[in-house]
N, C-alpha and C positions, 0 to 999 in steps of 0.2 A: 542683532544680526549685522554682519559686516556689510559694507557697501556692496550691493548686489548687482549694480549695473553702472554704466558710465554716467557722467554728469548730465543732469537734466532728466534722468529716468525716474527720479523719486518725487517729482512734483512739477507743476508748471506746464507750459505749452510745449509740445513737441515741435521741433523746427520743420521737419518734413518726414515723409514716409520712410525714406531711406534710413534716416537716423533712428527712427522707431524700430525698424527691422533689425538694425545692428544691435540695438539695446536688447531686443528680445532674444538674441542668440548668445548673449554674453553674461547671462545671469549665473551667479554661483549656485543657484538651485539646480542647474544642469550638471554642474561638476562640484558638488559640495565637498568640503574638506574638514568640517567640524560640526558638532551637534547644533551649534548656534545657527547654522545655515538652514535648519528646518523651519525656523520661524520666519515666514515670508508674509509681508504685509499684503493686504487686499489690493492695494494699488500696484505693487510689484507683480503680484499674481496676474492681474488683468493686463499689465503692460507686456507680459510674456506671450500674449496671444499673437499668432502669426497673421498680422493684419495685412500682409501681402496677398493673402487669399481673397479673391473677389467676394466670397460669401460673407466675409467679415468687414465689408466696406463700412457699415454703420458703426462698428466698433472703432475702426480707424478714424472716422470723422469725429467721433466723440473724444478719442484720445488726443487728436490733433488740437482740439480746443481745450484740453485739460480737464474734461468732465469724466472722472472715473466712474461716478454713479451711473451716468448715461451709458458709458461703455459696458458696464456690467449688465445693465438691462438689455442692451442691444445683443450682447452675447447670449444671454439666457433665451431671448426670443429665437435666436438661431438654434441653440442647443435643444430646445423643446421639439423642434421639427426636423432636425438633421437625421440623415440615415445613419444608424448605429449598427448596421449589419456587420458581423465580424466572425472570425474563427472562434472567438472566445465567448461571445454572448449567446444567450438563448435566442433562437429564431422565433420570436413571438408571432411574426407574420405567417410562418409555416405552420405553426401550431394552430392558428386560426383557420388556415386553408385546409389542413389535414387533421381532423379531430382525433384520428387514431394514431397520430404521430407518436413514436416512442420517445417520451420525454427523458428516458434514461440516457439518451444520446447527448443531452444538454448539460454542460457542467454546472449551469446555474441551478439545476434541480438535482439530478443524479447523474453520475456518481458524485459522491462527496470528494472534494479535493483532499490530497494526502494528509494535510495537517488536521483535517476533520475526521480522519479515519477512526471508526469506533463511535463517533457521535451518532446518536439516534435522533433523526429528524422526521417530521411528519408533514407531508404535503396534502393537508386536508383543510376544508373550510372549518370543520369542527375544532381542529387544533388552533387555527387562526382566531376563532371566536374565544377559545380558552385563553389565548394571550390577551385579547381585549378585556377579558374578565379578570385578569390579574394572575392567571396560572402560568407563571414564568418558568422557563427551563433553559439550560445551556447545552443540552445534549447528554449530560451526565446526571446532574442533580435537578431537582424541581423545587419551587418555592412559591407560596401564595403571597403576592405583593398587592392584592386588591385594596388594602387599607393603607399600606405604608409606602407604596411605590418601590422601585428597585433601589437597593442599597448598592451603589456602584463602587463602593470602597471595601466594605467588610462583609458583604452578603455571602450566602452559601453557594453561589454560582460561579465556580472558578473560571469558566470559559465564556462568561457573558460578554467579555470585551472582544470576543471574536465576532459578536453580533450574529450568531448562528440562526436566530429566529427569523431573520429577514427573508430567508428562503420560503418559510411558511407564508409570510405576508405577501411575497411575490405571487405565490400560487393563488392566494385569495384575491389579490388585485386583478390578476389576469382572468380568473374564472368568473368573477362576479362583476367586475368593473365598479365596485362600490368604493367610494372615496374614503370610507371610514378606515379601510385597511391601509390606504396610502397615507392618510393622516397619521395613523399609528406608527407606521414605518418612519415617516419623516420626524415625528416627535422622538422616537426611539434613538435615531441617529443624533438628533440635537441634544438629547439627554446625555448620551455618551460624550459628545464634544464638550458640553458644559462641565461635566464632572471630571473630565480628563483633558484640561487645556494642553495644547501642543507644547507650550513652554516647559511643562513638567517633564517632558521626555529628555530634556538636555542633561547630559552627564549620567544617565541611568544605565547605559549599555543596552544589552539585548536579553538580559535575564531578569524576569520579574515574577516568577512563580512564587506563590505563598504557600498554599497547601490545598488539599482536596476539598476544603469547605470555605475557602475565602477567594474573593475575586482576584484573578491574576492581573498584574499590572499590564497596561496595554502595550508597553514596549517589549513584553516577553516575546521571544523569537517566534513562537507558534501561535500567537494571537494576532500580531500585526498583519501578516500577509493575507490571512483569511478575511480579516476585517475589510481590507481594501477590495478583495474580490466580492464580498457580500454587498458592500456599498455600491460598487461599480455595476454589478448585476441589477441591483434595485433601482438605480438611477435610470436604467433603460425603460422602466415602466413609470417610475415616480414622475418623470418629466411630463408625462401625458395627462396628469391630473391638475386642472387649474386650482384645485383646493390647496395645492402645495405652491407657495408663493415663489416669485422670482428670487427674492432675497434668501429664502431657505435653500433653494437649489444652488445659488451662487455660494452660499456659506458651506454647503456640503462639498461642492467641487473644490473650493479653496482648501478645505481640510484634506481631501484626497491628495491634492497637490503637495501639501506639506508632509503628509505621511509618506508619499512617494519619495520625497527628498530623503527622509529617514531611511527608507529601504535602500535607496541608491547608495547611501553612505555606509550601511552596515552589511549589505548582502554578502560581500566577499568574505566576511568573517566566517559564515556558515558554509559557503561554497568551498572555501579552502579546507574545511573539515570534511568535505564530501558527505555532508549530512543532509537528510531530506529537508531540514529547515532552510538550507540554502536554496533548494529547488522551490520551496514555498515562497521565499522572497523573490526569486526570479519570476514566479507565477504572479505574485501580487504586483510586482512592478510592471509586468506585461499588461495586466488588467488596467492599471493606472495609466499606462501609455495609451491604451486604446480609448479609455474614457476621456483622456486629456490630449487627444491627438491634435487639437487646434492650438496647442501651446508649444512654444519653441523648445522647452526643456525635454519634452517627450521624445523628440528625435534623438537627442544625445543619450537619454536613458535607454532607448531601444538599442542603440549601438552597444552600449555597455552591457545590456541584458543579453545580447547575442554572444558577447564574449564570455559572460558568466555561464550561459547555458552550454556553450561549446566546451568550456572547462569542466563543467559538471558531467556532461555526457562522457567526456574522455577519461575522467578520473573516478567517477562514482559507479562505474560499471566495468565488469570484467570483459575481456574481448569476446567471450561467448554470450554476452548479453545479460548476464545475471547481475543485479544490483549488489554492491558489496555489503549492503545491510543484510542480505540473505533471508529476509523475512517476506514471505510471499504476499500477504495481504497488503503490506506497505508497498512492496515492489510493484504490485498491480496498479495502485494509484499513482506511484512515482512515474511509471513508464507512460501512463495515460497523459499525465501532465507534461512529461518530456516531449512526447509526440505532438501534443496540442500546441505547446509554445514554440516548438521547432517549426511547425507548419506556419504559425503566425509570423515567424521571423525568417521564413525560408528564402526570402529575397536578400537576406544579409549574407555576405560572403562567408562568414565563419560557419554558417549552417551547412554549406556545401561539403565541407570537410568532415562533418559529423554523420553523413549519410550511411557509410558502412556500419558504424556502431548502432545507428538507429535500426537498420535492418536486423542486426544481430539481436537487438532488444525484442523486436517483434517475434523473431524465430524462437527466442527463449520462452516467451509466453505461450506460443503455439506448442513448443516441445514439451513443456511441463503440464499443459492443460490435461486434466483427467477426461476420460470419455464422457463422464457424467456432466461435464460443463464447467467445473471450477478448477482453479489451481489447487495444489496441495496447501494445507494450512500450516506449513512450517513457519515458526516464529509467532509473533503476537497477532491476535485478532483473527478474523475469519474472512476469507476472500469473498468478494461479491461476484456477480455474473461475469463470465469471461469477456463479454462484449465491452465491459468497462476497462479492459486492459488495452483496447485497441482504439486509436483515433482514426476513423475511417479515411479522412482526406490524406493521411500519410501514405496509405496503401497505393494511391494513385501517383503521388509525388515520387515515391521511391520504387514503385512498381513491385508490389508483393501480392500478386494475384491470388495465390493459394490461401492467403489469410481470409479473403472473402468467402472461400469455400468452408473454412473452419467456422466462420461466423454464421454459416447457414444461408448465405445470400446467393449461392450458386452451387452447382454440382461438381464443377471441375475448374481448375486443376487441383489435385491434392498436393500437399507439401512434398518436396523432393526427398524427404527423410521420414522415417517412422520412429527410430530411436533418437534420443537426444542425450548428449551432443551427437551429431551425426558421425558415423564411423569415419575415422581418418582425420577428425578435427580435434583440436586441443580442448581438454576439459579443465576449465578454470574454476568453475563453481563447485565441482565435486558432487554434483547431483546427476544421477544416471537414470534415464527413463527408458524402459523397454516395454513395447506395446505390440499387439498383434496386428493392428490396422488402424484406420482412422474412423471406423464406425462408432456409433454411440454404445454398441455392445462389446467393444474391444476389450481385450485383456490388457491390463496396465499395471506397472509397478514402478515406483520412483524411489530410489535409494539415496539418502542424504549422507554422503561420505566426504563432505567438504568442510570448510572452516565455519566457526559459529556465526560470523558476520560482525560488523563493527557496531551494531546496536540491535536491541530487541532480541537478544540471544535466548535460546532454549537449549536444554540438555538433550538434543535430538541427534547427536552424532551417531551415524549408522542406523538411525530409524528409517522406516520406509512406509509408504502408503500403497494400497492395492485396491484396484477396482476391476470388476468383471461383469459381463452380461448386464450392463445397465445399472449396476449397483456399486456404491462405495462400501467396501467391507472394512479393511484395515485403514484407519485414518490417523493423521497426526492430531492429537486432541487439541482443539482450538480453545481460545480463551474468551473470557467475558470482556466487556469494555473496562477501562481502567478504574472507573470510580462510579458510584451511584449512592444517593441517599434514600433510595427506595427502601421501605421497611422490609421487603422480601429479598433484598440484594444478597447475592452470594458471589462475590467478586474473587476471581482467581486468574492469574496469568498463566497457569499450567506450565511453568518453566522447568520444574525439577525433572531430572533425567528419568527417574523411575516411572513417571507418568507416560512416557513415550514408548514406542515399540523398540525397546532396547534391552540390554543385559545389565544386571547388577551382580557384583561379585563381593561376597561377604558384606552385603548391605551397602556397598559403595556404588553409587549410580554415576552416570555421565555428568561431568561438570566442566567448568572452564579451566583447562590446563594446557591449552595450545594456542598459537597465534590466532587472532581474530580474523585475519585475512591472509591471502597468499600473494606472493610476488612472482610466481611462475606456475605453469600448468601442473595439474596433479598427474602422478604416475600410477594411480590406482589401476588395477586390471580393468580393461573395458574392451572385451573381445567379441567378435561376431563371426559366426560360421553359418553355413547354409541352414542348419537346423538348431542353432542355439545362439543365445546372447549371454555373456558372463560379465558380472561386475563384482567388485570387492572393495573393501576398505578396512582400515585398522584404527584402533583406539587404545590408548594406554590409560589405566586408572591411576598411575603414579602421580604424586607420591602418596595419595590417600590409601591406595592398595597396590601391592606388588603383583599386578596382574595386567595382562594384555589380552585384547579381544580382536579377533578378525572375523568379519562377516562376509560370507560368500553367497552369491545368488546366481543360479543358472536358470535361464528361461528355456525350457525344452520345447523345441519345435513351435514356439509361440503358443503353447497350449497349457502348460503348467510350470511350476517352479520347484527347484530344490533350494532350500535355505539351509545354510550350514554356519553355525557359530562355533568358533574354536577359541577356547580360553586357556591361556598358558600363564605360568607364574612359578615362583620359587617354592611355594608351599606344597605339601603332598596332596591337599584337596581344598575345595572351596565350596561355600554355599552360593548357589547360582539361581537367579531368577531370569526368566525369559518372558517378556510381556508383549501382549497384543491388545491394542485398543480398537474397538469396533465402533462403527457409526451408530448413532441413535436410531432406534427402531429395528436393529438387527436382533434376531432371536438366536440364542446360543444354547447348544445342547452338548453336554459332555458324555461321551461314550467310551468308557475306559480311559485311555489317554488321548483319544481323538476328540477334536472339537469340530462340531458341525454348525456352521453359521448360516442362517437363512435371512435374506434381505426381504423387505416388504414386497418386492416384485416376484418373489419366489426363487430367485437365483440363490445358489449356495456356494459356500467355500468350505472345503474340508481341510483341516490342519491335521496332518498325519505324522506323528513322531516316528522316525526311522532309526534313530540311534540316540542313546542316552536314557536316563532313568527318571527324568523330571516328571512331576505330577501336576495336573492342571487344577486350578481353582478359579471361580468366577467372581468378579467384583462388579457391583452395579451401584453407583452413587455412594461409595464408602466415605463417610465423613470422619473416620477416625484418623488421628495424627499419624504421620509416617516419617521415618528417618530419611533424610536426604543429605547429600554432600554438595548440593547446589547452593551457591554458584561457584565457590572457589576451593572446594575440597575439604571444607571443615564441616563436621557433623552438626546438623541443626534439625529442628522438628518442623516438618511441613504441616500446615493446618488440616489437610485432608489427604486421603489416599486415592486409589485408582477408581476408574469407572465413571468418568465425567467427560463431557465435551461442552463447547460453548458456541455461541453465534454472535459474538461481539455485543451481547445483550447484558442485562444487569444481573444475570444469575447463570451459574452452570446448570447443565441438564444431565441427568443420569444417562449413561450409555455403557453397555457391557464391556468389560475387559477380562481377558483370560491371562493368568500368569502361571507358567510352568516353573516349578521350583523344586529344589532338592540339593543334596550334597553330592559332589562328584569328584573323583580323583583327577589331578592335573597331570598332563594336559587333558582337557575335556573337550569332546566334540559332540555337538548337539545338531543332529540332522533332521530336517522336517520337510515334508512335501506339502506344498500349497496347491490344492486342486480345485479350480473353479468349475462350477457346474451350472449350465443354463437352466432357466425355469422349466420344470417338468421333466428334466433329464434324469435318467436312472443313475443311481450311485454306482457307477462303474469306474474304478480307479485304474490308472495306468500301471503297467508292470514295472516295478522297481526292485532291483536286487543288488546285493553287495557281497563282496568277498575281500578277505584281508590276507596279505602276504608281504613279508619283509617290511612290516611296519607301515604299509600303505593300504588304503582301502580303495577298491575299484567299485564304483557305482555304475550300474547299467540302467539307463533311464529310457524306457521304450516309448515310441510314438508310432503311429500307423506307418508301416513301411520301413522302420529302421530304429536306431537307438543312438543316444548320446552317452558317451562314457566320461566319467569324471574320476580322476585319480587324485586322492587327497592324503595328506598327513597333517601334522600340526603346523608345518611350515609352508607347504606348497599345495597348489591346486592346478591340475591340468585338465582341460576340457577338450574333447574331440567328438566329431560326429562322422 
């Protein structure tokens, strides 16, 4: 390591407290410039303590006489008893006072931070005892290490260097007070530090992934930040156990300090990419700053972190609040962390300028939320409870009172919008939500007509999801977690276009053939009248197929939908498939060309073809291979076909899918009515008629007291009421 402080700081007696204070503010750990700066000696680490603080008087006295060991002991004596209440840590005191406190509000237990999304964790005593018995896991794979111990280098647990099991041990420590869990956690951290000395990080960069069955190197960009968070959370409990020695606690804090230097050095590389890994590093550094608040470097790191977070908020989100990754499960965890860290840094000047975008982010989450309580599952993995998208203290800071209504904490006020993006505002994400109201039984449809996103893309352009009367009917088929060595694993990302609620033309499905993000708002139709909402989008299958597709959706009097797919191309005809994927547990009945779907609560959705000659077939858990053009327009074989959904678990689950297929002359227009029916409601369908003249079709869509008219041809669509 280069000289890290002024003369006299690396040994010997300090001249006076003023000199020590200056030394503490000028370490290269606070402003590292190279990997060698991450190797900080124990002495330099302790000398960085802010001994101007009265509570560190014993540390100051020891340092002034040159006794590093005594200074370390004095600091740990303070660390064991200090107040560690924070925006970031689990409020253990509140959990003791309120046995029914919802632990899902605490980042240290649930929800999982973004870099752990898809990780399966268990907060039970049984799981903790399993770890003590050698049943090790990393959230993806499992391994019995009872006889061999953990292989920290070549073992089959790729994410073990995140230290994800510490959450389970925290739960056991808190619930039982038994020191055996604290000892195991301390030993686990010590094993990691011994097997991966900090010196080995030098020159390795931020990529250290090996494969799905080998330990990831700890400098890998999505291992490091989570590890700091896990250790920091664990220290808030570990310090209370006398069975964990002062030397052990000091060694762990010293390692957190050094790893924080590494994050400070490399965070900008991922923030500049607008990648969620950048946010992970911001979050990890925030936790390190909170844990190490008594050290001089932490103040400089916090200033830097506020700058990085402001950059991330400004560049990784569209003005309408959608994360440019466009994947909802990740976005949910991303925005939770953004809000949480922004609140922790709200006194920093840079956070004041981020407030409008933070409000847009919350409005995005509220706008996309399904009446049944979850976000749509566009992109990888499966969203968790909507409450995990919102960090409640932010609602008071920025004053978003209607968010508390959506969270079920009060009855009013409701959001000032029903559809999203609100009428008259710019649509950057290209996702359009039309809903009847804010009740749990509301009718809801979300059309994805935007870009694929900069990561975790799926072939879901122009796909949509639909919920009604308390049930999810048409869903975006979600994926499993990324890997598992479970013998019954059935892993799938469900990314291919044909798996989604989309169109295929001559076997070609939606694939990546357009920019991953946009630089200006969409110009897709997004129109609102007193008795209708209308949205549309376009997709070209070129160059894989010479065909274009336009999807139009009209919400009639907020009571039912007209769905129209128009396919054009140079050929005289094309083989067309129109797919609908339904939620697990939905019963599907084919009646001629009609599809009647019944949810577990008795609500129904009728899919009524109005135009076209396609015929329906049902798929449930079809394991046969299927042709796809995902991801880049070249024909490949997908390992399974339609009729599946996931829950970020180790295996797909069968769920019914209906595909309407057939050959049609081009241009082809496929018109379908989507009619939701409440439980026990009679099958009474609205009046829908059509007439054709001069190449245009006039649709008359009745509702009580009036009608919406839709005039269409292969090029245009005009809606009136």
